[in-house]
C-alpha positions in Angstrom: 155.6 154.6 97.3 153.9 151.9 97.2 154.7 149.0 94.3 152.4 145.9 92.2 155.0 144.9 90.6 155.8 141.3 92.0 158.3 141.0 94.6 158.1 137.1 94.4 158.4 134.1 91.3 155.0 132.2 91.0 154.9 129.6 93.3 154.0 125.5 92.1 154.2 123.3 95.9 155.9 120.3 95.8 155.1 118.6 92.3 156.6 115.2 91.0 156.9 118.0 87.6 157.7 121.1 90.5 161.1 118.9 91.7 161.5 117.7 88.4 162.3 121.2 87.0 163.8 122.9 90.0 166.3 119.7 90.2 167.5 121.0 86.5 167.8 124.8 87.1 170.0 126.4 88.6 167.7 128.6 90.5 164.4 127.6 91.8 163.3 130.8 91.4 163.4 130.2 87.5 160.2 127.4 87.6 157.7 130.1 86.3 160.7 129.8 82.8 160.6 126.3 82.4 157.3 126.1 82.9 157.4 128.9 80.0 158.8 127.0 77.9 157.1 124.1 78.1 153.6 125.7 77.6 154.6 127.6 74.4 156.5 124.8 72.8 153.0 122.8 73.1 151.5 125.7 72.7 152.8 127.2 68.9 153.2 123.8 68.0 149.7 122.8 67.6 149.4 126.0 67.0 151.3 125.5 63.2 149.6 121.6 63.0 146.3 123.6 64.0 147.5 126.7 60.6 148.4 124.1 57.9 145.6 121.5 58.9 143.3 124.5 57.7 145.2 126.0 55.2 145.1 122.7 53.7 142.2 121.1 54.7 139.7 123.0 56.0 137.6 125.7 53.8 138.1 128.2 56.4 139.4 130.9 54.6 143.3 131.7 54.8 143.3 135.4 56.2 141.2 134.2 58.8 143.5 130.9 59.4 146.8 133.5 59.3 145.1 135.8 61.3 144.1 133.5 63.9 147.3 132.3 64.4 148.8 135.9 64.4 146.4 137.3 67.4 147.7 134.0 69.3 151.3 134.8 68.2 151.0 138.5 69.6 149.3 137.4 73.1 152.3 135.2 73.9 155.4 136.5 72.5 155.7 139.3 75.0 156.8 137.6 77.7 158.7 134.6 75.4 161.0 138.1 75.3 161.3 138.4 78.3 161.9 135.1 79.6 164.8 135.5 76.8 166.0 138.3 78.7 166.2 137.4 82.0 168.1 133.7 81.5 170.9 135.6 78.9 172.3 137.2 82.0 171.5 134.6 84.6 172.6 131.1 84.1 168.6 128.7 83.5 169.7 125.1 83.1 171.9 123.4 84.4 170.8 119.8 83.4 171.0 119.0 80.4 173.8 121.1 79.2 172.2 121.0 75.9 168.9 122.6 77.2 170.4 125.7 78.0 172.1 126.3 74.7 169.2 124.4 72.8 166.4 127.4 74.5 166.8 130.4 72.7 166.6 128.7 69.2 163.9 127.0 70.0 161.6 129.9 71.3 163.7 131.8 68.0 162.2 129.3 66.1 158.3 129.7 66.9 158.4 133.1 67.9 160.6 134.5 65.3 162.4 136.4 68.1 166.2 137.1 66.3 168.2 134.1 67.1 171.6 136.8 68.1 169.3 138.2 70.4 172.0 137.3 72.8 174.9 138.3 71.0 173.4 141.4 69.9 172.1 142.8 73.7 175.4 140.7 75.6 178.0 141.3 73.7 177.5 144.8 72.4 174.2 146.8 74.1 174.5 146.1 77.2 179.3 147.1 76.7 177.8 149.9 75.0 175.0 151.3 77.0 173.8 153.1 74.3 176.3 155.6 73.8 177.4 156.0 69.6 179.1 152.9 68.7 175.8 150.9 69.9 174.3 149.9 66.8 171.0 150.0 68.4 171.5 153.3 70.7 168.9 156.3 70.4 171.5 159.1 70.7 172.0 160.5 67.5 167.8 160.5 66.5 165.6 163.0 68.0 163.7 160.4 70.1 159.5 162.5 69.1 159.5 161.9 66.0 157.8 158.7 64.7 160.4 159.9 61.0 163.1 159.5 63.2 162.1 156.0 64.7 161.2 154.5 61.0 165.0 155.6 60.2 166.6 153.0 63.2 163.8 150.4 62.6 165.3 150.2 59.4 168.9 150.2 59.8 168.8 147.5 62.8 166.1 145.6 59.7 168.7 145.7 57.1 171.6 145.7 58.0 172.2 144.1 61.9 173.2 141.1 59.8 176.3 143.0 58.9 176.3 145.4 61.4 176.6 142.7 64.3 178.9 140.8 63.0 181.5 143.4 62.1 180.7 145.0 65.5 182.1 141.7 67.2 185.0 141.0 65.1 186.5 144.9 65.7 185.7 144.0 69.6 187.9 140.5 69.2 184.9 138.3 69.8 184.8 136.0 67.4 182.5 132.9 68.6 179.9 135.6 69.6 180.1 137.2 65.3 180.0 133.8 64.1 177.1 133.0 66.2 175.0 136.0 65.1 175.9 135.6 61.2 175.1 132.1 60.7 172.1 132.3 63.8 170.8 134.4 61.5 171.2 132.7 58.0 169.8 129.9 59.6 166.1 131.3 60.6 166.8 133.1 56.7 166.5 129.9 55.4 164.2 128.2 57.4 161.6 131.3 56.7 162.2 131.0 52.8 162.2 127.3 53.6 158.2 127.6 55.0 158.2 129.8 52.6 158.8 127.6 49.8 156.5 124.8 51.4 153.1 127.2 51.3 153.3 131.2 51.2 150.1 132.0 53.7 152.1 129.2 55.9 154.9 130.8 55.5 154.1 134.4 56.1 152.0 133.7 59.0 154.5 131.7 60.9 157.7 132.6 59.8 157.6 135.4 58.2 155.5 138.4 60.2 156.3 136.9 63.6 160.1 137.6 62.1 159.1 141.8 60.9 157.1 142.2 63.9 159.2 141.2 66.7 162.0 143.2 65.4 160.1 146.7 65.3 158.6 145.9 69.0 162.2 145.1 70.2 163.4 148.1 67.9 160.3 150.1 70.0 160.8 149.2 73.1 164.6 149.7 73.4 163.5 152.9 71.8 161.2 153.8 74.8 164.2 152.7 77.7 166.1 155.1 75.8 163.8 158.0 75.3 165.3 160.5 77.1 169.1 160.9 77.9 170.3 163.3 80.5 174.0 165.1 78.7 174.8 167.0 81.9 176.1 163.5 83.4 178.4 160.8 82.9 177.0 157.9 81.2 176.3 156.2 84.3 173.0 153.9 83.6 170.7 156.4 85.8 171.7 159.3 82.9 169.8 157.2 79.9 167.7 155.8 81.0 164.4 155.0 82.5 162.4 152.8 85.0 158.5 151.9 84.5 156.3 151.1 87.3 152.8 149.7 88.8 153.0 148.8 85.0 150.3 145.3 83.9 153.6 144.8 81.2 155.3 144.5 84.6 153.6 141.6 85.9 153.3 139.8 82.7 156.4 140.0 81.5 158.5 140.1 84.4 159.1 143.1 86.1 161.1 144.3 82.4 159.9 148.5 83.2 162.6 148.5 86.0 165.4 149.4 83.3 167.6 151.8 85.1 167.9 148.6 87.5 168.6 146.7 85.1 171.5 148.9 83.2 172.9 149.2 86.9 173.0 144.8 88.1 172.8 143.6 84.5 172.4 139.6 87.0 170.0 140.8 89.6 167.1 138.3 89.7 163.9 140.4 88.7 161.5 139.8 91.6 164.5 141.6 93.0 164.3 144.5 91.2 161.3 146.6 92.4 162.7 145.6 96.2 165.6 148.0 95.1 164.9 150.7 92.9 163.2 151.2 96.4 166.1 151.1 98.7 167.4 153.5 95.8 164.9 155.8 95.0 166.8 158.8 96.6 169.9 158.2 95.0 167.7 158.1 91.4 166.2 160.9 92.6 169.4 163.1 93.6 170.5 161.8 89.9 167.8 163.4 88.1 166.6 160.1 86.8 163.2 159.4 84.8 160.3 157.3 86.5 156.6 157.1 85.2 154.1 155.1 86.7 151.5 153.5 84.9 153.0 153.4 81.8 155.4 150.8 79.9 157.9 151.1 77.5 155.6 150.6 73.6 153.7 153.2 75.5 155.9 155.9 76.3 157.4 155.6 73.1 153.7 156.1 71.3 153.5 158.8 73.9 156.5 161.0 72.3 155.4 159.8 68.5 151.7 161.5 69.5 153.7 164.0 71.3 151.4 164.2 74.0 153.5 165.4 76.8 151.1 166.9 79.2 150.7 162.5 79.7 154.1 161.7 80.0 154.1 164.4 82.8 151.0 163.0 84.8 152.6 159.7 85.0 155.9 161.0 85.3 157.4 160.4 89.4 158.4 163.4 91.3 160.6 161.2 93.1 162.4 164.2 95.6 158.8 164.6 96.5 158.8 168.1 95.2 155.3 169.8 93.9 156.8 170.3 90.8 153.8 170.7 87.8 153.3 169.9 84.7 155.0 172.3 82.8 158.1 172.3 84.8 158.5 168.7 83.8 158.0 168.5 79.9 160.6 171.4 79.5 162.7 168.4 80.8 161.6 166.1 78.9 161.9 168.0 75.8 165.5 168.6 76.7 165.7 164.6 76.8 165.3 163.8 73.9 167.1 166.4 71.5 169.2 164.0 69.2 173.1 164.0 70.6 175.5 162.7 68.2 177.8 165.7 68.4 177.9 166.7 72.5 181.6 166.7 73.8 181.0 165.0 76.8 179.5 161.7 74.9 181.3 161.3 72.1 184.4 161.0 74.8 182.2 158.2 76.7 182.0 156.6 73.5 185.6 157.0 73.5 186.4 155.7 76.5 188.1 159.3 77.8 187.5 160.3 81.0 
């Protein structure tokens, strides 16, 4: 198997900027994140100023100005989300310490990313690993149903501000609960202030990104955890998928290697393809599902459209056996069924053997 996904972080030479950035990082390979942060702050700061100017000082139709801003935002937000995902699992900025603390909030301001992303992802999702106690668990839904996805999304969108802090309090993660609640309230206050300043500006710069980025993140999580193998004990290999050789991986720091990420969340993104190749036999023996040339959002879309043959054609036969598309489709369909009453899943969720 040949992988085309990146196996090393970008290198930028030894100029003054690179030296200054690397000196302040825990891992020099994360210079790409420092540069991305600076680029996004300049770009989105200028875009917000340009949007306000276009709305108030030019004859450009409001819909055009807002649309151009949202196109730019939509083009830039995916790698920013995955930058935050990587930097929450590994220490990022060594000095000044305040910069690492502020980093996720600055990105939330510009892109609408949930301010409680870290608390949700580290404090809850990885702790529960898509089992029923996970507030973002897919197991109780039929993953080939768009209607089920809408129920899943709206529950998250409307109730997470209450459910996540409550979950964290039950687990005695009080600092996380406080940050999750206050961060979300502060985010809503910023949106309200922007809308009060100018409804058009507030919608384009804050309110629409607030909604859309949450939809994107939940659609991605849906695809990541669409196929659950309830015949195996939950071990990271049975409740997630991996997507290889995808343009998405090259743009978003190998996010497609989701099984490998759940097996070792702190692994550097550039090491994930090598880890997959080293453990390919384990993946095959465990019945893990790997798709080539797809990303999680495409997997979700294909499921909603019931495009089983497309999914089967992209499903890698890890053990080298020539299984037909029909055989693969039977496995895929079996793994998207709701499983809330499955006794093994319930037992695992409760922490029983």
